[in-house]
Each structure stands twice: as C-alpha cells, then as structure tokens.
PQR file of N, CA, C, O and H, with PARSE charges and radii, in Angstrom:
ATOM      1  N   MET A   1       6.953  14.494  -7.002 -0.4000 1.5000
ATOM      2  CA  MET A   1       5.997  13.423  -6.701 -0.0000 2.0000
ATOM      3  C   MET A   1       5.186  13.848  -5.438  0.5500 1.7000
ATOM      4  O   MET A   1       3.956  13.820  -5.427 -0.5500 1.4000
ATOM      5  N   GLU A   2       5.951  14.247  -4.364 -0.4000 1.5000
ATOM      6  CA  GLU A   2       5.127  14.648  -3.181 -0.0000 2.0000
ATOM      7  C   GLU A   2       4.078  15.739  -3.288  0.5500 1.7000
ATOM      8  O   GLU A   2       3.072  15.766  -2.580 -0.5500 1.4000
ATOM      9  H   GLU A   2       6.950  14.270  -4.373  0.4000 1.0000
ATOM     10  N   PHE A   3       4.365  16.607  -4.187 -0.4000 1.5000
ATOM     11  CA  PHE A   3       3.385  17.696  -4.507 -0.0000 2.0000
ATOM     12  C   PHE A   3       2.083  17.209  -4.942  0.5500 1.7000
ATOM     13  O   PHE A   3       1.041  17.693  -4.500 -0.5500 1.4000
ATOM     14  H   PHE A   3       5.182  16.585  -4.763  0.4000 1.0000
ATOM     15  N   HIS A   4       2.114  16.155  -5.898 -0.4000 1.5000
ATOM     16  CA  HIS A   4       0.996  15.533  -6.441 -0.0000 2.0000
ATOM     17  C   HIS A   4       0.352  14.586  -5.358  0.5500 1.7000
ATOM     18  O   HIS A   4      -0.869  14.434  -5.329 -0.5500 1.4000
ATOM     19  H   HIS A   4       2.961  15.762  -6.257  0.4000 1.0000
ATOM     20  N   THR A   5       1.125  14.002  -4.537 -0.4000 1.5000
ATOM     21  CA  THR A   5       0.637  13.094  -3.571 -0.0000 2.0000
ATOM     22  C   THR A   5      -0.022  13.762  -2.421  0.5500 1.7000
ATOM     23  O   THR A   5      -1.089  13.332  -1.982 -0.5500 1.4000
ATOM     24  H   THR A   5       2.117  14.125  -4.560  0.4000 1.0000
ATOM     25  N   TYR A   6       0.568  14.783  -1.924 -0.4000 1.5000
ATOM     26  CA  TYR A   6       0.129  15.451  -0.692 -0.0000 2.0000
ATOM     27  C   TYR A   6      -0.430  16.934  -0.976  0.5500 1.7000
ATOM     28  O   TYR A   6      -0.662  17.702  -0.042 -0.5500 1.4000
ATOM     29  H   TYR A   6       1.435  15.131  -2.280  0.4000 1.0000
ATOM     30  N   ASN A   7      -0.614  17.260  -2.205 -0.4000 1.5000
ATOM     31  CA  ASN A   7      -0.857  18.711  -2.426 -0.0000 2.0000
ATOM     32  C   ASN A   7      -2.110  19.192  -1.539  0.5500 1.7000
ATOM     33  O   ASN A   7      -3.222  18.668  -1.469 -0.5500 1.4000
ATOM     34  H   ASN A   7      -0.426  16.636  -2.964  0.4000 1.0000
ATOM     35  N   ILE A   8      -1.642  20.292  -0.905 -0.4000 1.5000
ATOM     36  CA  ILE A   8      -2.677  21.095  -0.057 -0.0000 2.0000
ATOM     37  C   ILE A   8      -2.792  22.467  -0.691  0.5500 1.7000
ATOM     38  O   ILE A   8      -3.244  23.399  -0.026 -0.5500 1.4000
ATOM     39  H   ILE A   8      -0.740  20.718  -0.961  0.4000 1.0000
ATOM     40  N   GLY A   9      -2.436  22.620  -1.847 -0.4000 1.5000
ATOM     41  CA  GLY A   9      -2.547  24.018  -2.522 -0.0000 2.0000
ATOM     42  C   GLY A   9      -1.342  24.702  -2.617  0.5500 1.7000
ATOM     43  O   GLY A   9      -0.383  24.269  -1.979 -0.5500 1.4000
ATOM     44  H   GLY A   9      -2.069  21.863  -2.388  0.4000 1.0000
ATOM     45  N   GLY A  10      -1.223  25.722  -3.323 -0.4000 1.5000
ATOM     46  CA  GLY A  10       0.041  26.530  -3.478 -0.0000 2.0000
ATOM     47  C   GLY A  10       0.641  26.183  -4.801  0.5500 1.7000
ATOM     48  O   GLY A  10       0.103  25.488  -5.663 -0.5500 1.4000
ATOM     49  H   GLY A  10      -2.002  26.074  -3.842  0.4000 1.0000
ATOM     50  N   ASN A  11       1.881  26.775  -4.866 -0.4000 1.5000
ATOM     51  CA  ASN A  11       2.797  26.549  -6.084 -0.0000 2.0000
ATOM     52  C   ASN A  11       3.887  25.673  -5.740  0.5500 1.7000
ATOM     53  O   ASN A  11       4.474  25.759  -4.661 -0.5500 1.4000
ATOM     54  H   ASN A  11       2.318  27.340  -4.166  0.4000 1.0000
ATOM     55  N   ASN A  12       4.190  24.771  -6.699 -0.4000 1.5000
ATOM     56  CA  ASN A  12       5.405  23.900  -6.573 -0.0000 2.0000
ATOM     57  C   ASN A  12       6.533  24.485  -7.175  0.5500 1.7000
ATOM     58  O   ASN A  12       6.571  24.686  -8.389 -0.5500 1.4000
ATOM     59  H   ASN A  12       3.713  24.701  -7.575  0.4000 1.0000
ATOM     60  N   ILE A  13       7.502  24.789  -6.374 -0.4000 1.5000
ATOM     61  CA  ILE A  13       8.778  25.309  -6.888 -0.0000 2.0000
ATOM     62  C   ILE A  13       9.959  24.488  -6.228  0.5500 1.7000
ATOM     63  O   ILE A  13      10.361  24.746  -5.093 -0.5500 1.4000
ATOM     64  H   ILE A  13       7.471  24.626  -5.387  0.4000 1.0000
ATOM     65  N   PRO A  14      10.457  23.541  -6.971 -0.5600 1.5000
ATOM     66  CA  PRO A  14      11.588  22.754  -6.376  0.2800 2.0000
ATOM     67  C   PRO A  14      12.850  23.623  -6.001  0.5500 1.7000
ATOM     68  O   PRO A  14      13.076  24.696  -6.561 -0.5500 1.4000
ATOM     69  N   LEU A  15      13.595  23.135  -5.095 -0.4000 1.5000
ATOM     70  CA  LEU A  15      14.767  23.972  -4.601 -0.0000 2.0000
ATOM     71  C   LEU A  15      15.663  24.494  -5.701  0.5500 1.7000
ATOM     72  O   LEU A  15      16.024  25.670  -5.696 -0.5500 1.4000
ATOM     73  H   LEU A  15      13.412  22.263  -4.640  0.4000 1.0000
ATOM     74  N   PRO A  16      16.071  23.547  -6.750 -0.5600 1.5000
ATOM     75  CA  PRO A  16      16.945  23.996  -7.760  0.2800 2.0000
ATOM     76  C   PRO A  16      16.360  25.129  -8.482  0.5500 1.7000
ATOM     77  O   PRO A  16      17.075  26.093  -8.756 -0.5500 1.4000
ATOM     78  N   LYS A  17      15.109  25.101  -8.819 -0.4000 1.5000
ATOM     79  CA  LYS A  17      14.363  26.111  -9.598 -0.0000 2.0000
ATOM     80  C   LYS A  17      14.286  27.419  -8.740  0.5500 1.7000
ATOM     81  O   LYS A  17      14.466  28.527  -9.246 -0.5500 1.4000
ATOM     82  H   LYS A  17      14.527  24.318  -8.597  0.4000 1.0000
ATOM     83  N   LEU A  18      14.016  27.233  -7.446 -0.4000 1.5000
ATOM     84  CA  LEU A  18      14.032  28.419  -6.588 -0.0000 2.0000
ATOM     85  C   LEU A  18      15.261  29.188  -6.619  0.5500 1.7000
ATOM     86  O   LEU A  18      15.281  30.406  -6.793 -0.5500 1.4000
ATOM     87  H   LEU A  18      13.869  26.333  -7.035  0.4000 1.0000
ATOM     88  N   GLU A  19      16.345  28.420  -6.440 -0.4000 1.5000
ATOM     89  CA  GLU A  19      17.757  29.047  -6.389 -0.0000 2.0000
ATOM     90  C   GLU A  19      18.058  29.732  -7.782  0.5500 1.7000
ATOM     91  O   GLU A  19      18.559  30.854  -7.856 -0.5500 1.4000
ATOM     92  H   GLU A  19      16.329  27.430  -6.299  0.4000 1.0000
ATOM     93  N   GLN A  20      17.739  29.025  -8.798 -0.4000 1.5000
ATOM     94  CA  GLN A  20      17.992  29.518 -10.236 -0.0000 2.0000
ATOM     95  C   GLN A  20      17.198  30.742 -10.571  0.5500 1.7000
ATOM     96  O   GLN A  20      17.677  31.693 -11.189 -0.5500 1.4000
ATOM     97  H   GLN A  20      17.332  28.113  -8.738  0.4000 1.0000
ATOM     98  N   GLY A  21      15.944  30.678 -10.131 -0.4000 1.5000
ATOM     99  CA  GLY A  21      15.002  31.639 -10.628 -0.0000 2.0000
ATOM    100  C   GLY A  21      14.552  32.640  -9.541  0.5500 1.7000
ATOM    101  O   GLY A  21      13.476  33.217  -9.702 -0.5500 1.4000
ATOM    102  H   GLY A  21      15.555  29.906  -9.629  0.4000 1.0000
ATOM    103  N   ILE A  22      15.298  32.886  -8.450 -0.4000 1.5000
ATOM    104  CA  ILE A  22      14.945  33.690  -7.392 -0.0000 2.0000
ATOM    105  C   ILE A  22      14.623  35.017  -7.835  0.5500 1.7000
ATOM    106  O   ILE A  22      13.696  35.567  -7.240 -0.5500 1.4000
ATOM    107  H   ILE A  22      16.172  32.417  -8.319  0.4000 1.0000
ATOM    108  N   ASN A  23      15.229  35.679  -8.809 -0.4000 1.5000
ATOM    109  CA  ASN A  23      14.954  36.964  -9.279 -0.0000 2.0000
ATOM    110  C   ASN A  23      13.762  37.102 -10.155  0.5500 1.7000
ATOM    111  O   ASN A  23      13.345  38.208 -10.498 -0.5500 1.4000
ATOM    112  H   ASN A  23      15.982  35.232  -9.292  0.4000 1.0000
ATOM    113  N   ASP A  24      13.168  35.896 -10.546 -0.4000 1.5000
ATOM    114  CA  ASP A  24      11.981  35.882 -11.492 -0.0000 2.0000
ATOM    115  C   ASP A  24      10.671  35.614 -10.658  0.5500 1.7000
ATOM    116  O   ASP A  24       9.572  35.515 -11.203 -0.5500 1.4000
ATOM    117  H   ASP A  24      13.507  34.997 -10.267  0.4000 1.0000
ATOM    118  N   LEU A  25      10.853  35.508  -9.363 -0.4000 1.5000
ATOM    119  CA  LEU A  25       9.551  35.273  -8.551 -0.0000 2.0000
ATOM    120  C   LEU A  25       8.694  36.443  -8.658  0.5500 1.7000
ATOM    121  O   LEU A  25       9.148  37.583  -8.761 -0.5500 1.4000
ATOM    122  H   LEU A  25      11.746  35.588  -8.920  0.4000 1.0000
ATOM    123  N   HIS A  26       7.437  36.157  -8.632 -0.4000 1.5000
ATOM    124  CA  HIS A  26       6.415  37.267  -8.729 -0.0000 2.0000
ATOM    125  C   HIS A  26       5.641  37.485  -7.436  0.5500 1.7000
ATOM    126  O   HIS A  26       4.433  37.722  -7.432 -0.5500 1.4000
ATOM    127  H   HIS A  26       7.069  35.231  -8.548  0.4000 1.0000
ATOM    128  N   TYR A  27       6.384  37.396  -6.346 -0.4000 1.5000
ATOM    129  CA  TYR A  27       5.838  37.674  -5.018 -0.0000 2.0000
ATOM    130  C   TYR A  27       6.395  38.902  -4.459  0.5500 1.7000
ATOM    131  O   TYR A  27       7.547  39.286  -4.660 -0.5500 1.4000
ATOM    132  H   TYR A  27       7.365  37.203  -6.349  0.4000 1.0000
ATOM    133  N   ASN A  28       5.464  39.536  -3.700 -0.4000 1.5000
ATOM    134  CA  ASN A  28       5.914  40.763  -2.904 -0.0000 2.0000
ATOM    135  C   ASN A  28       6.744  40.313  -1.786  0.5500 1.7000
ATOM    136  O   ASN A  28       6.340  39.386  -1.085 -0.5500 1.4000
ATOM    137  H   ASN A  28       4.528  39.224  -3.536  0.4000 1.0000
ATOM    138  N   LYS A  29       7.904  40.902  -1.544 -0.4000 1.5000
ATOM    139  CA  LYS A  29       8.779  40.535  -0.634 -0.0000 2.0000
ATOM    140  C   LYS A  29       8.265  40.727   0.850  0.5500 1.7000
ATOM    141  O   LYS A  29       8.938  40.320   1.797 -0.5500 1.4000
ATOM    142  H   LYS A  29       8.232  41.656  -2.113  0.4000 1.0000
ATOM    143  N   THR A  30       7.120  41.326   1.010 -0.4000 1.5000
ATOM    144  CA  THR A  30       6.456  41.479   2.383 -0.0000 2.0000
ATOM    145  C   THR A  30       5.272  40.582   2.496  0.5500 1.7000
ATOM    146  O   THR A  30       4.607  40.614   3.532 -0.5500 1.4000
ATOM    147  H   THR A  30       6.573  41.657   0.241  0.4000 1.0000
ATOM    148  N   ASP A  31       4.947  39.767   1.497 -0.4000 1.5000
ATOM    149  CA  ASP A  31       3.880  38.813   1.553 -0.0000 2.0000
ATOM    150  C   ASP A  31       4.128  37.641   2.467  0.5500 1.7000
ATOM    151  O   ASP A  31       5.290  37.269   2.633 -0.5500 1.4000
ATOM    152  H   ASP A  31       5.487  39.741   0.655  0.4000 1.0000
ATOM    153  N   GLU A  32       3.232  37.091   3.011 -0.4000 1.5000
ATOM    154  CA  GLU A  32       3.455  35.927   3.874 -0.0000 2.0000
ATOM    155  C   GLU A  32       3.619  34.760   2.867  0.5500 1.7000
ATOM    156  O   GLU A  32       2.778  34.578   1.986 -0.5500 1.4000
ATOM    157  H   GLU A  32       2.289  37.393   2.876  0.4000 1.0000
ATOM    158  N   ILE A  33       4.643  34.023   2.998 -0.4000 1.5000
ATOM    159  CA  ILE A  33       4.946  32.846   2.192 -0.0000 2.0000
ATOM    160  C   ILE A  33       5.278  31.626   3.140  0.5500 1.7000
ATOM    161  O   ILE A  33       6.169  31.729   3.983 -0.5500 1.4000
ATOM    162  H   ILE A  33       5.326  34.171   3.713  0.4000 1.0000
ATOM    163  N   ILE A  34       4.632  30.610   3.003 -0.4000 1.5000
ATOM    164  CA  ILE A  34       4.713  29.454   3.767 -0.0000 2.0000
ATOM    165  C   ILE A  34       5.302  28.369   2.797  0.5500 1.7000
ATOM    166  O   ILE A  34       4.707  27.995   1.786 -0.5500 1.4000
ATOM    167  H   ILE A  34       3.909  30.526   2.318  0.4000 1.0000
ATOM    168  N   VAL A  35       6.519  27.902   3.195 -0.4000 1.5000
ATOM    169  CA  VAL A  35       7.229  26.827   2.374 -0.0000 2.0000
ATOM    170  C   VAL A  35       6.952  25.520   3.062  0.5500 1.7000
ATOM    171  O   VAL A  35       6.873  25.423   4.287 -0.5500 1.4000
ATOM    172  H   VAL A  35       7.002  28.206   4.016  0.4000 1.0000
ATOM    173  N   ILE A  36       6.805  24.503   2.211 -0.4000 1.5000
ATOM    174  CA  ILE A  36       6.310  23.172   2.627 -0.0000 2.0000
ATOM    175  C   ILE A  36       7.152  22.072   1.916  0.5500 1.7000
ATOM    176  O   ILE A  36       7.359  22.240   0.714 -0.5500 1.4000
ATOM    177  H   ILE A  36       6.869  24.582   1.216  0.4000 1.0000
ATOM    178  N   CYS A  37       7.649  20.993   2.509 -0.4000 1.5000
ATOM    179  CA  CYS A  37       8.027  19.811   1.940 -0.0000 2.0000
ATOM    180  C   CYS A  37       7.589  18.660   2.715  0.5500 1.7000
ATOM    181  O   CYS A  37       6.779  18.810   3.630 -0.5500 1.4000
ATOM    182  H   CYS A  37       7.481  20.857   3.486  0.4000 1.0000
ATOM    183  N   LYS A  38       8.050  17.563   2.425 -0.4000 1.5000
ATOM    184  CA  LYS A  38       7.570  16.223   3.008 -0.0000 2.0000
ATOM    185  C   LYS A  38       7.751  16.311   4.461  0.5500 1.7000
ATOM    186  O   LYS A  38       6.796  16.104   5.210 -0.5500 1.4000
ATOM    187  H   LYS A  38       8.708  17.441   1.682  0.4000 1.0000
ATOM    188  N   VAL A  39       8.997  16.626   4.936 -0.4000 1.5000
ATOM    189  CA  VAL A  39       9.316  16.546   6.467 -0.0000 2.0000
ATOM    190  C   VAL A  39       9.799  17.858   7.019  0.5500 1.7000
ATOM    191  O   VAL A  39      10.056  17.930   8.220 -0.5500 1.4000
ATOM    192  H   VAL A  39       9.772  16.794   4.328  0.4000 1.0000
ATOM    193  N   GLY A  40       9.944  18.917   6.220 -0.4000 1.5000
ATOM    194  CA  GLY A  40      10.328  20.172   6.698 -0.0000 2.0000
ATOM    195  C   GLY A  40      11.828  20.633   6.466  0.5500 1.7000
ATOM    196  O   GLY A  40      12.214  21.758   6.785 -0.5500 1.4000
ATOM    197  H   GLY A  40       9.735  18.859   5.243  0.4000 1.0000
ATOM    198  N   LEU A  41      12.648  19.667   5.883 -0.4000 1.5000
ATOM    199  CA  LEU A  41      14.097  19.923   5.775 -0.0000 2.0000
ATOM    200  C   LEU A  41      14.271  20.802   4.633  0.5500 1.7000
ATOM    201  O   LEU A  41      14.858  21.875   4.776 -0.5500 1.4000
ATOM    202  H   LEU A  41      12.335  18.754   5.624  0.4000 1.0000
ATOM    203  N   ARG A  42      13.772  20.404   3.422 -0.4000 1.5000
ATOM    204  CA  ARG A  42      14.035  21.216   2.184 -0.0000 2.0000
ATOM    205  C   ARG A  42      13.329  22.530   2.289  0.5500 1.7000
ATOM    206  O   ARG A  42      13.824  23.600   1.934 -0.5500 1.4000
ATOM    207  H   ARG A  42      13.296  19.532   3.306  0.4000 1.0000
ATOM    208  N   SER A  43      12.186  22.380   2.781 -0.4000 1.5000
ATOM    209  CA  SER A  43      11.500  23.759   3.002 -0.0000 2.0000
ATOM    210  C   SER A  43      12.208  24.835   3.947  0.5500 1.7000
ATOM    211  O   SER A  43      12.111  26.054   3.808 -0.5500 1.4000
ATOM    212  H   SER A  43      11.784  21.512   3.069  0.4000 1.0000
ATOM    213  N   LYS A  44      12.922  24.181   4.912 -0.4000 1.5000
ATOM    214  CA  LYS A  44      13.800  25.063   5.761 -0.0000 2.0000
ATOM    215  C   LYS A  44      14.852  25.754   4.908  0.5500 1.7000
ATOM    216  O   LYS A  44      15.089  26.955   5.036 -0.5500 1.4000
ATOM    217  H   LYS A  44      13.001  23.190   5.025  0.4000 1.0000
ATOM    218  N   THR A  45      15.484  24.964   4.028 -0.4000 1.5000
ATOM    219  CA  THR A  45      16.514  25.573   3.076 -0.0000 2.0000
ATOM    220  C   THR A  45      15.799  26.598   2.242  0.5500 1.7000
ATOM    221  O   THR A  45      16.354  27.685   2.078 -0.5500 1.4000
ATOM    222  H   THR A  45      15.291  23.988   3.924  0.4000 1.0000
ATOM    223  N   ALA A  46      14.570  26.359   1.670 -0.4000 1.5000
ATOM    224  CA  ALA A  46      13.805  27.248   0.852 -0.0000 2.0000
ATOM    225  C   ALA A  46      13.561  28.564   1.659  0.5500 1.7000
ATOM    226  O   ALA A  46      13.698  29.667   1.130 -0.5500 1.4000
ATOM    227  H   ALA A  46      14.119  25.476   1.803  0.4000 1.0000
ATOM    228  N   GLN A  47      13.209  28.407   2.913 -0.4000 1.5000
ATOM    229  CA  GLN A  47      13.020  29.629   3.766 -0.0000 2.0000
ATOM    230  C   GLN A  47      14.201  30.488   3.832  0.5500 1.7000
ATOM    231  O   GLN A  47      14.135  31.707   3.676 -0.5500 1.4000
ATOM    232  H   GLN A  47      13.098  27.511   3.343  0.4000 1.0000
ATOM    233  N   THR A  48      15.309  29.832   4.069 -0.4000 1.5000
ATOM    234  CA  THR A  48      16.639  30.455   4.159 -0.0000 2.0000
ATOM    235  C   THR A  48      16.985  31.247   2.877  0.5500 1.7000
ATOM    236  O   THR A  48      17.339  32.425   2.904 -0.5500 1.4000
ATOM    237  H   THR A  48      15.363  28.842   4.196  0.4000 1.0000
ATOM    238  N   ILE A  49      16.856  30.516   1.761 -0.4000 1.5000
ATOM    239  CA  ILE A  49      17.072  31.224   0.449 -0.0000 2.0000
ATOM    240  C   ILE A  49      16.257  32.430   0.263  0.5500 1.7000
ATOM    241  O   ILE A  49      16.774  33.477  -0.126 -0.5500 1.4000
ATOM    242  H   ILE A  49      16.569  29.558   1.739  0.4000 1.0000
ATOM    243  N   LEU A  50      14.856  32.319   0.554 -0.4000 1.5000
ATOM    244  CA  LEU A  50      13.995  33.422   0.384 -0.0000 2.0000
ATOM    245  C   LEU A  50      14.433  34.529   1.328  0.5500 1.7000
ATOM    246  O   LEU A  50      14.517  35.689   0.927 -0.5500 1.4000
ATOM    247  H   LEU A  50      14.436  31.469   0.870  0.4000 1.0000
ATOM    248  N   GLN A  51      14.690  34.210   2.477 -0.4000 1.5000
ATOM    249  CA  GLN A  51      15.113  35.319   3.461 -0.0000 2.0000
ATOM    250  C   GLN A  51      16.358  35.973   3.150  0.5500 1.7000
ATOM    251  O   GLN A  51      16.508  37.171   3.387 -0.5500 1.4000
ATOM    252  H   GLN A  51      14.622  33.267   2.804  0.4000 1.0000
ATOM    253  N   GLN A  52      17.354  35.190   2.579 -0.4000 1.5000
ATOM    254  CA  GLN A  52      18.667  35.815   2.227 -0.0000 2.0000
ATOM    255  C   GLN A  52      18.435  36.733   0.985  0.5500 1.7000
ATOM    256  O   GLN A  52      19.299  37.550   0.665 -0.5500 1.4000
ATOM    257  H   GLN A  52      17.232  34.216   2.386  0.4000 1.0000
ATOM    258  N   ASN A  53      17.262  36.599   0.281 -0.4000 1.5000
ATOM    259  CA  ASN A  53      16.994  37.454  -0.900 -0.0000 2.0000
ATOM    260  C   ASN A  53      15.973  38.519  -0.628  0.5500 1.7000
ATOM    261  O   ASN A  53      15.386  39.087  -1.548 -0.5500 1.4000
ATOM    262  H   ASN A  53      16.561  35.935   0.541  0.4000 1.0000
ATOM    263  N   GLY A  54      15.758  38.796   0.673 -0.4000 1.5000
ATOM    264  CA  GLY A  54      15.034  39.925   0.943 -0.0000 2.0000
ATOM    265  C   GLY A  54      13.506  39.586   1.273  0.5500 1.7000
ATOM    266  O   GLY A  54      12.731  40.526   1.451 -0.5500 1.4000
ATOM    267  H   GLY A  54      16.235  38.334   1.421  0.4000 1.0000
ATOM    268  N   TYR A  55      13.099  38.399   1.350 -0.4000 1.5000
ATOM    269  CA  TYR A  55      11.730  38.093   1.625 -0.0000 2.0000
ATOM    270  C   TYR A  55      11.589  38.109   3.131  0.5500 1.7000
ATOM    271  O   TYR A  55      12.310  37.400   3.833 -0.5500 1.4000
ATOM    272  H   TYR A  55      13.728  37.635   1.205  0.4000 1.0000
ATOM    273  N   GLN A  56      10.647  38.930   3.642 -0.4000 1.5000
ATOM    274  CA  GLN A  56      10.590  39.144   5.139 -0.0000 2.0000
ATOM    275  C   GLN A  56       9.560  38.410   5.880  0.5500 1.7000
ATOM    276  O   GLN A  56       9.587  38.462   7.109 -0.5500 1.4000
ATOM    277  H   GLN A  56      10.061  39.506   3.072  0.4000 1.0000
ATOM    278  N   ASN A  57       8.684  37.754   5.298 -0.4000 1.5000
ATOM    279  CA  ASN A  57       7.595  37.037   6.007 -0.0000 2.0000
ATOM    280  C   ASN A  57       7.462  35.657   5.581  0.5500 1.7000
ATOM    281  O   ASN A  57       6.362  35.247   5.212 -0.5500 1.4000
ATOM    282  H   ASN A  57       8.661  37.711   4.299  0.4000 1.0000
ATOM    283  N   VAL A  58       8.640  34.786   5.602 -0.4000 1.5000
ATOM    284  CA  VAL A  58       8.526  33.440   5.237 -0.0000 2.0000
ATOM    285  C   VAL A  58       8.514  32.495   6.433  0.5500 1.7000
ATOM    286  O   VAL A  58       9.303  32.574   7.374 -0.5500 1.4000
ATOM    287  H   VAL A  58       9.533  35.119   5.902  0.4000 1.0000
ATOM    288  N   LYS A  59       7.580  31.628   6.311 -0.4000 1.5000
ATOM    289  CA  LYS A  59       7.522  30.648   7.297 -0.0000 2.0000
ATOM    290  C   LYS A  59       7.582  29.161   6.840  0.5500 1.7000
ATOM    291  O   LYS A  59       7.087  28.813   5.768 -0.5500 1.4000
ATOM    292  H   LYS A  59       6.938  31.564   5.546  0.4000 1.0000
ATOM    293  N   ASN A  60       8.190  28.314   7.666 -0.4000 1.5000
ATOM    294  CA  ASN A  60       8.366  26.898   7.215 -0.0000 2.0000
ATOM    295  C   ASN A  60       7.331  26.095   8.019  0.5500 1.7000
ATOM    296  O   ASN A  60       7.099  26.300   9.210 -0.5500 1.4000
ATOM    297  H   ASN A  60       8.592  28.597   8.537  0.4000 1.0000
ATOM    298  N   LEU A  61       6.768  25.221   7.309 -0.4000 1.5000
ATOM    299  CA  LEU A  61       5.750  24.227   8.134 -0.0000 2.0000
ATOM    300  C   LEU A  61       6.482  23.229   8.795  0.5500 1.7000
ATOM    301  O   LEU A  61       6.972  22.287   8.174 -0.5500 1.4000
ATOM    302  H   LEU A  61       6.957  25.054   6.341  0.4000 1.0000
ATOM    303  N   ALA A  62       6.591  23.365  10.005 -0.4000 1.5000
ATOM    304  CA  ALA A  62       7.439  22.463  10.881 -0.0000 2.0000
ATOM    305  C   ALA A  62       6.856  21.085  10.752  0.5500 1.7000
ATOM    306  O   ALA A  62       5.645  20.921  10.899 -0.5500 1.4000
ATOM    307  H   ALA A  62       6.193  24.131  10.510  0.4000 1.0000
ATOM    308  N   GLY A  63       7.702  20.044  10.471 -0.4000 1.5000
ATOM    309  CA  GLY A  63       7.280  18.671  10.298 -0.0000 2.0000
ATOM    310  C   GLY A  63       6.837  18.280   8.980  0.5500 1.7000
ATOM    311  O   GLY A  63       6.733  17.091   8.679 -0.5500 1.4000
ATOM    312  H   GLY A  63       8.686  20.177  10.351  0.4000 1.0000
ATOM    313  N   GLY A  64       6.526  19.378   8.043 -0.4000 1.5000
ATOM    314  CA  GLY A  64       6.155  19.165   6.764 -0.0000 2.0000
ATOM    315  C   GLY A  64       4.881  18.539   6.546  0.5500 1.7000
ATOM    316  O   GLY A  64       4.051  18.605   7.453 -0.5500 1.4000
ATOM    317  H   GLY A  64       6.611  20.344   8.288  0.4000 1.0000
ATOM    318  N   LEU A  65       4.599  17.929   5.456 -0.4000 1.5000
ATOM    319  CA  LEU A  65       3.426  17.209   4.974 -0.0000 2.0000
ATOM    320  C   LEU A  65       3.142  15.989   5.831  0.5500 1.7000
ATOM    321  O   LEU A  65       1.986  15.622   6.041 -0.5500 1.4000
ATOM    322  H   LEU A  65       5.273  17.875   4.720  0.4000 1.0000
ATOM    323  N   VAL A  66       4.185  15.371   6.319 -0.4000 1.5000
ATOM    324  CA  VAL A  66       4.007  14.160   7.234 -0.0000 2.0000
ATOM    325  C   VAL A  66       3.219  14.635   8.488  0.5500 1.7000
ATOM    326  O   VAL A  66       2.286  13.965   8.931 -0.5500 1.4000
ATOM    327  H   VAL A  66       5.125  15.669   6.149  0.4000 1.0000
ATOM    328  N   ALA A  67       3.622  15.820   9.053 -0.4000 1.5000
ATOM    329  CA  ALA A  67       2.928  16.169  10.230 -0.0000 2.0000
ATOM    330  C   ALA A  67       1.480  16.471   9.979  0.5500 1.7000
ATOM    331  O   ALA A  67       0.643  16.229  10.849 -0.5500 1.4000
ATOM    332  H   ALA A  67       4.379  16.364   8.693  0.4000 1.0000
ATOM    333  N   ILE A  68       1.159  16.990   8.820 -0.4000 1.5000
ATOM    334  CA  ILE A  68      -0.346  17.238   8.489 -0.0000 2.0000
ATOM    335  C   ILE A  68      -1.045  15.889   8.446  0.5500 1.7000
ATOM    336  O   ILE A  68      -2.111  15.691   9.028 -0.5500 1.4000
ATOM    337  H   ILE A  68       1.839  17.186   8.114  0.4000 1.0000
ATOM    338  N   GLN A  69      -0.366  14.916   7.692 -0.4000 1.5000
ATOM    339  CA  GLN A  69      -1.050  13.638   7.596 -0.0000 2.0000
ATOM    340  C   GLN A  69      -1.311  13.048   8.960  0.5500 1.7000
ATOM    341  O   GLN A  69      -2.357  12.421   9.127 -0.5500 1.4000
ATOM    342  H   GLN A  69       0.500  15.078   7.220  0.4000 1.0000
ATOM    343  N   LYS A  70      -0.443  13.196   9.960 -0.4000 1.5000
ATOM    344  CA  LYS A  70      -0.564  12.703  11.172 -0.0000 2.0000
ATOM    345  C   LYS A  70      -1.853  13.223  11.941  0.5500 1.7000
ATOM    346  O   LYS A  70      -2.528  12.516  12.691 -0.5500 1.4000
ATOM    347  H   LYS A  70       0.406  13.706   9.824  0.4000 1.0000
ATOM    348  N   ILE A  71      -2.100  14.567  11.649 -0.4000 1.5000
ATOM    349  CA  ILE A  71      -3.211  15.198  12.291 -0.0000 2.0000
ATOM    350  C   ILE A  71      -4.656  14.650  11.775  0.5500 1.7000
ATOM    351  O   ILE A  71      -5.640  14.586  12.511 -0.5500 1.4000
ATOM    352  H   ILE A  71      -1.551  15.140  11.040  0.4000 1.0000
ATOM    353  N   LYS A  72      -4.643  14.305  10.547 -0.4000 1.5000
ATOM    354  CA  LYS A  72      -5.905  13.869   9.902 -0.0000 2.0000
ATOM    355  C   LYS A  72      -6.398  12.622  10.455  0.5500 1.7000
ATOM    356  O   LYS A  72      -7.439  12.125  10.024 -0.5500 1.4000
ATOM    357  H   LYS A  72      -3.843  14.357   9.949  0.4000 1.0000
TER
END
C-alpha cells in the first residue's frame, strides 16, 4: 500500500520476495541501490540482506518516506 501511496519511483520488492528471490535479481552487484520503506526499518533489513548477498553499494533512505513527506 505504501508503494502506491508514496511512490517516488523505482521497483517494489517486499522483504519476503527479496529474501526468496535474491538469486533472481537482475541488478549488477556494484550498482548503487537505494532501499526505501515508510520509516526506514524494513529498508534497513533489505540493505542487510542485499549486502550479505554481495551487493556492494546499497544505501538505506534514513527516515524513509515519512522523512521525505516532512521535507515537502
């Protein structure tokens, strides 16, 4: 729901799908990947999962989409 409510672009990959399909991702492991969720907690978990699987340039949007809404 938050992807459709706060969508700022990108691909929506929920945590369970990320964990199950980590080997099916079509991203280069050196590409910059920015993970985002509503407040930054689930995206921090996503960052950890990606890093543990060899993705080297993963960033978590601190404060998540709520932080972006506060800026606007």
